[in-house]
N, C-alpha and C positions, 0 to 999 in steps of 0.2 A: 933727969938722968935715968937711964934704964938700969934695972937691976940685973938684966940678962945681957951679956955681951957675947957676940959671936965673932971669932977671928975673921978678918976680911977674906982670907983664902977659903973659908968654908961657906961663904955666902953664895947664893945663886946669882948668875949673871944673865942679864937680858941679852937675847940674841939680836935685838934690833939696835939698841943704843950702847950696849956693854955696861950699863949701869948695874949697881949691886943692891939697889933698893927694890928687891923683888920678893913678892909673897908667892909661895908655892905650897899647894895643898893637894892631897889625893882625895878624890870624892868617889862615892859609889852612887851611880845614877839610878833612876827608877827601874831601868831594865836589868839592873844587877851588875852592869859593867863598871869597871874601875877606870877613872881618868885622872890625869895629873893636870891641874889648873895652875897657871902662872900669870901674875899680873905685875907689870913694872910700874913703880910709882913715879919714875922720872918721865918716861915717854908714853905711859898709859897703854902699852901693848898688852894684849891679853891672848893667851893661847891655851889650847887643850891638847893633850897627847894621850894616846892609848897604845900601850906596847911599843913606845918609841915613835909612833907615827902621829903626825900632826892631824888634828880633826878640825873641820870647819864648823862654824857656829850652828849651821842647820843640822849637821849630824849630832852635835851635842844636844840640841833642843829636842830632836827626835828621840834620842835615848832617854831624855829626862821627862818626857811627856807621860802623863798618867792616862791610861786607857780606861774608859767607862765600860763596865760589863754590859753585854747585850741584854736588852730587856725581853 
């Protein structure tokens, strides 16, 4: 039994399957940009958004990449 309960109407909803078992977090990537990550536990859809725009995984990985200083 969970100690924390959230009303169903306040839960995030998956855009793919309409499920409400969604984890959503905001992350700051290595380049300093803020993105919203969502993962659906029902259909396993994952998405990243920045300023309301959907980002593809290659964009997210590029923003999260550490750059080595030039020697």
